[in-house]
N, C-alpha and C positions, 0 to 999 in steps of 0.2 A: 402966404402959406397958412393953412388952417392949424388950429391948436392941436388937433388929433395927429396930423401929419408931422408936426414939429416934435410931438412927444414920441412918435414912432422912430423918427430919425435919431433923436437923442438916445433912446433906448438901444438902438442898433449900435451906435458908437460906443456906448458904455459897455454893452455886452461884448463887443469885439475886443475892447481893451482888457476887460476882465478875464474873458475866457482865454484869449491869446497869452496874457500875462501869466495866468495860472498854469496853462499848459507848458509854457516855456520854462517855468520854474518847477516843473513836476518832480524832478529828482529830489528837490529839497522839501517841497510841500506835501507830496503824496503820502509819505509815511505818517504825516500828522493829520491828514484830512480824509484819506480814502476810507471806504467801507472796509473794515477789518474785523472779522467776527470776534477774534480773541480780545481785541481792544474794546469792543462794545460790551463784551462780558465784564470788562473792568469799568463799566459806566462812562466810557468816553462817547456819550450819546450824540455829541455834535456831529459825529461821523455819519449819522443817519441822514443828515442834510448835506454836509459838506462834500460827501463822496460824489455828488452829481456835478460839482463845480470843477473838480480836478480831472485830468486826463493822462493817458499813457504818454503822450508826446504832443508836439505842436500840430502834427497832421491830424491826430485824433481830435484835438480841440477845434481845429479849423473846419473839419467835417461836421461836427456838431453845431458849430456856429452857423455854417451854411444852412443846416436844417432848421435852426431857430429863425433865421432870416426868412426862409421860405414860408414858414408858418405865419410870421408877422405879415408878410406880403399877402398871403392867401386869406387868412381869417383874423388878422390882427385887430380889425375894427369891430369884430363881432362881440367883443367883451371889453370891459373897462380895464384900465391899467391896474387898478387894485385887484380886480378879479383874476387877471393873469398872474400877478405876483403871488396871490394867495393859492391859486391853483397849482402853480409850480412847486411851492413849498409843500403842499399837502400830497401831491402826486409823488414827489421825491421821498417824503416820509413813508408813504404807503409802499413804494417799491422796496425801500430798505427794510422795513418791517416784514414784508412778504419774503424777502430773501433770508432774513434772519430766522423766521418761523418755519418756512417750508423748504428752504434750500441749505441745509446744514453743511452740504459738501462745498459750497461756495465760500471761500475764506476771505476773498477780497474782491472789490468792485470799484471801478471809477467810470465817470462819463455821464453825459447828459442825454444819451439816446433814449433811455427808458422814459425819462421825463418828457422828451419831445414827442414820443408816441402818445403819451397821455394828453399833452397840451393840444396836439392836433385833433384828437377825438373831442376834447372839450370845446375846441374852437369850431369844429364842424357841426356840433349838435344844434346850434341855432339855425344853421342852413337846412339841416334835416327837418327841424321843427316847422320850417316854412315850406317844406317839400321841394326845395330847390335841387336840381340835378347835380350841381357841383358838390353839395353836401353828401349826397348818397354815393356819388362816384368816389369821393375821398374815403368814405367809410368802407366801401367795397375794396378799394385799392389797398388800404392798410390791413384789412382782413386777409386778403390774398397774400400780402407780404409776410404777415405773421405765420400763416399756415405754411408758406414756403420755407421759412426759417426752421420750422419744427419738423417738417416732413423730409426735406431734401438734405441728405448728409453733405456737409461741406458747403452749405448754401451761403455761408458768410466768408468763404475762404479768401476772396478778393479783398474784402474789407479788412480781414485779419492780417493780410500781408501789408496793407497800407498803414494800419495802426500799430503793427508789430506786436500784436497781442490777441487774446481770444475775445470773441464777441459773446457776451452773456445774453443770448436772445430771450431767455425767460424773463429778463427785466423789461423787455419790450412788451411782452404780454401783460405783465403786472402793471406797467404804465398805461397801456391802452384801456385795460379794465378799470383802473383807477380813474382815468379821465372820463370814461362812460358813466361810472357811478357818481362822480362829482357833478357831471352835467345834469344827471337825473335829479340829484339832491338840490342843485341850484334851481332847476326848473320848478321843482316842487315847492321850495320856499318862495320863489317869485310868485307862483300861483296863489299860495296861501296869503302872502302879503297883499297881493292885488285884491283878493276877495275881502280881506279884513278892511282895506281902505274903502271898499264900496259899501260896507255896512255902517 
């Protein structure tokens, strides 16, 4: 077993235990960790990060876990472990700040789906840079999904029934845009570092 595959398997196991545990304990932990505008106003800034780790219920957590695993299988090897961890934290922070600044009507938020949209775009970017069809197909698919969520009334009704709560689809857009911006910045710094090493 290669070191990269071993790392992916370990990450999958840790993520499964973490997300499932947090989701199962949602009744207790959510009030302390969820994005809650009034609490952030009182400088409980950890919620800008922790909101993306807690879920409405176990089904909500398992759905997001399945999405995370699909991303790992599809584009997990396109970035280093450190890159993925840093990207997840930055995308989560970007989503929370975007909600706080531009969505004053949203008083609370939980879940990883916004971060997943960002991570997927971040992971597909190297494939697009190599002009590989899988990369562009993924970008087109996620763009169609985001448009569908915004244009079609009740487009998330099935998911909302499953998770027993509303889908904050604007967080998906903030996540995807954050992932794209992060991929661009990452590529820019990599190019500058490569040129500096050549001189």
